[in-house]
N, C-alpha and C positions, 0 to 999 in steps of 0.2 A: 787565366786571362783569355778572353776571346780573341783579341787581336792587339797588335802594336798601337793601332789608332785608339782603341779603348783605353789603353794604359796612358797615352799621351793626353787624352781628354781628361782623365782623372787627375793627372798631374797639374794640368792647366787650371782645373776647377779648384783644387786645394791651394794652388799658388795664389790665385785671385782671392780666395777666402781668407787666407792667413798671410796676406802680403806684408802687413806691418805688425811687428811685435812677435812674441813667442807663440808657439803653437800649444794650446792647452792640452793637458793630458788628464786622463781619468784619475780621481784621487786614490784608487786602489793600485795604481801602477807605481812600481819603484824601479830602481835601476842601480847600476854600478859604474863608477868611473874607472876606466882602465888607463893606466899610465905606463906604457911599455919602457922597459930598460934595454930590450934587445929585439931586433926585427931581422928577419932574413927574407931576401927576395930570391926566388929561384926561377930560372928560365930554361926551358928544355932546349937541348942542343943535340946535333947528331953525334952518333957514336958514344953516347953517355958522357960526353964532355959538357955537362950542364954548367951554366952560369950561376954561381952562388955568391951573393954578396950579403954580408952581415953588417948591420948598424948596431953599435953598442954604446951606452953611456954608463958612467960610474954611479951617478945619482941624478935625481930629478932636477931638470933645469940646466944641466951641464951640457956642453956640445956633443954631438954624436961623433964617434970615430967609425971609420969605414974599413972593412977587412974583406979581401976576396978569399973564399973558402975553396978547398978541393972538392971536386965532384963527388 
């Protein structure tokens, strides 16, 4: 990218172009749908006392449980 302004202009252009409906993709593109069962968020803290929080669920569609982990 040449600048932040160039990035914002490109976003505005494509936002206007595909404002309604789905954005078409080339027919040769494929993809995967990822459905997480566990996620961990980590925040750096002083003296290696990092903040770690884990969200876990037993199966798809069930509520998440939150657990604080040791650094």
